[in-house]
VOLOMI-914737 format. One line per 3 residues: their letters; for each residue x, y, z of C-alpha. Coordinates in steps of 0.02 Angstrom, whole numbers. Example, Ala and Ser with C-alpha at 12.3 -4.5 7.8 and 13.67 -1.06 7.14 Angstrom:
<pts>
AS	615,-225,390; 684,-53,357 .
</pts>
This chain:
<pts>
MIS	881,-4924,1543; 715,-4910,1645; 752,-4834,1830 .
EKK	763,-4942,1981; 746,-4801,2110; 629,-4810,2252 .
PFP	475,-4719,2195; 456,-4566,2321; 297,-4556,2420 .
ISV	175,-4436,2329; -2,-4387,2363; -115,-4352,2187 .
IVL	-197,-4189,2181; -354,-4206,2046; -400,-4029,1983 .
AGG	-579,-4039,1941; -607,-3851,1955; -650,-3812,1783 .
KSS	-818,-3757,1689; -908,-3907,1586; -953,-3761,1445 .
RIG	-821,-3823,1325; -912,-4003,1315; -1102,-3907,1287 .
LDK	-1169,-3980,1476; -1237,-3881,1612; -1174,-4004,1723 .
DKG	-1004,-4046,1789; -939,-4160,1665; -822,-4234,1791 .
YLP	-990,-4357,1820; -1044,-4396,1641; -1038,-4592,1655 .
FRG	-876,-4663,1585; -832,-4852,1582; -945,-4910,1718 .
SSL	-940,-4772,1819; -908,-4574,1808; -774,-4490,1707 .
IGQ	-660,-4434,1879; -736,-4603,1962; -636,-4692,1829 .
VIL	-483,-4549,1837; -468,-4610,2022; -481,-4788,2015 .
NIL	-353,-4790,1868; -241,-4686,2007; -276,-4814,2148 .
SLK	-187,-4949,2035; -39,-4871,2090; 63,-4960,2227 .
TIT	83,-4828,2355; -92,-4727,2332; -220,-4757,2452 .
EHD	-406,-4646,2436; -314,-4535,2591; -190,-4487,2449 .
III	-307,-4420,2344; -339,-4234,2340; -475,-4155,2238 .
VGP	-469,-3967,2200; -632,-3899,2166; -802,-3844,2239 .
KDR	-859,-3945,2361; -1030,-3959,2349; -968,-4052,2174 .
FVQ	-871,-4176,2250; -940,-4219,2420; -914,-4399,2409 .
YKN	-730,-4394,2434; -614,-4380,2571; -500,-4232,2535 .
IVE	-567,-4088,2440; -502,-3922,2434; -581,-3769,2363 .
DYF	-451,-3642,2274; -345,-3510,2386; -354,-3403,2231 .
PQK	-521,-3426,2148; -539,-3394,1961; -353,-3423,1928 .
GPL	-340,-3567,1823; -252,-3761,1832; -117,-3648,1909 .
GGI	-200,-3590,2061; -264,-3756,2083; -84,-3827,2075 .
YSG	-63,-3717,2210; -206,-3731,2313; -176,-3932,2316 .
LQY	21,-3917,2360; -39,-3796,2471; -158,-3945,2556 .
SKT	-48,-4086,2535; 66,-4167,2671; 170,-4237,2551 .
FYN	313,-4160,2491; 315,-4225,2293; 140,-4224,2208 .
LII	57,-4293,2036; -33,-4164,1977; -177,-4228,1863 .
GYD	-323,-4157,1782; -487,-4253,1814; -546,-4265,1615 .
MPF	-389,-4393,1594; -452,-4583,1615; -289,-4651,1521 .
VEV	-134,-4609,1631; -20,-4737,1637; 22,-4794,1807 .
NLI	177,-4870,1774; 258,-4711,1695; 180,-4624,1826 .
EYM	304,-4724,1965; 441,-4725,1834; 434,-4518,1864 .
TGL	419,-4513,2044; 606,-4640,2038; 663,-4467,1975 .
MEG	605,-4328,2071; 759,-4323,2167; 836,-4160,2151 .
YDI	729,-4085,2048; 556,-3971,2095; 456,-4049,1922 .
VIP	458,-4217,1822; 345,-4169,1670; 330,-4267,1517 .
THG	368,-4187,1346; 335,-4251,1184; 329,-4219,997 .
QGL	382,-4036,950; 429,-4012,1137; 238,-4022,1214 .
LEP	252,-4018,1386; 133,-4097,1492; 93,-3983,1654 .
LCA	-62,-4084,1685; 6,-4239,1698; 189,-4193,1805 .
IYS	248,-4211,1987; 285,-4054,2082; 366,-4045,2231 .
KNC	318,-3909,2357; 478,-3820,2333; 369,-3746,2195 .
LSI	249,-3650,2301; 332,-3467,2326; 382,-3462,2142 .
IEQ	165,-3504,2107; 122,-3377,2216; 234,-3244,2165 .
NLK	144,-3264,1990; -22,-3288,2038; -25,-3149,2129 .
KNV	54,-3040,1987; -91,-3128,1860; 39,-3222,1774 .
LAV	-66,-3372,1760; 27,-3505,1629; 84,-3647,1709 .
RST	253,-3651,1620; 272,-3472,1666; 359,-3546,1841 .
FPF	459,-3669,1745; 615,-3538,1714; 629,-3517,1914 .
LNI	613,-3714,1959; 724,-3848,1928; 626,-3960,1806 .
RKI	685,-4162,1753; 588,-4164,1557; 533,-4338,1503 .
TEK	567,-4375,1328; 440,-4469,1214; 560,-4612,1209 .
EIR	557,-4624,1381; 376,-4622,1382; 349,-4753,1249 .
KFD	430,-4891,1361; 260,-4873,1460; 156,-4789,1363 .
PEL	176,-4826,1155; 7,-4748,1119; 32,-4595,1228 .
CSF	-118,-4599,1290; -88,-4525,1471; -94,-4369,1403 .
FNI	-289,-4396,1329; -394,-4250,1392; -596,-4232,1360 .
NFR	-656,-4050,1325; -777,-4090,1172; -899,-4192,1131 .
NDF	-806,-4287,1011; -640,-4314,1136; -798,-4403,1242 .
KEA	-838,-4526,1090; -643,-4528,1048; -625,-4583,1227 .
ERL	-755,-4703,1233; -646,-4799,1107; -490,-4801,1157 .
ALI	-569,-4885,1311; -627,-5015,1186; -497,-5034,1123 .
RRK	-394,-5041,1280; -472,-5181,1364; -459,-5265,1195 .
KKC	-259,-5235,1171; -212,-5173,1339; -119,-5027,1278 .
</pts>
């Protein structure tokens, strides 16, 4: 049964500190044109369809000189520490206890899935999707500020895998069966790292417009 709990207030933390070398660009992939906007613009436009989210609730973690047009930009407290450092920086900056973490190269996150996840946060430190053979999606998950202490400890020890924090936190895993109620094709977890991914994203966008997947 789909949760009827009222979603908790959240902020959205968009991790935009990665390099674009794998896609073969000398500029940030976030500004690649996509669906009449840019890639990061489409990610934000999609997230703004969440009922409780406004531009003021969106935090960009990345270099300030690359994302000057956005309201809330925070640079890494721990530079060169990958996604875990970005998660830490966003959680520190955020004014809400619960926060959605997504990558800036994930244009198809299903907002109904996110609303479902926010309704399950009570009593948990992280709510995270899992699918396939136990594959976790740490960059499409909701984190509470309770995570800050263990993340900081790991960053200082240079233990940078996001999942290295999980044994110390109370986690609610969203099963594939739950996910597919809202996102039958698991489009939410598609991200763009290579040129072929970008071509596939354009193809998926066309299919989604036709099928409303």
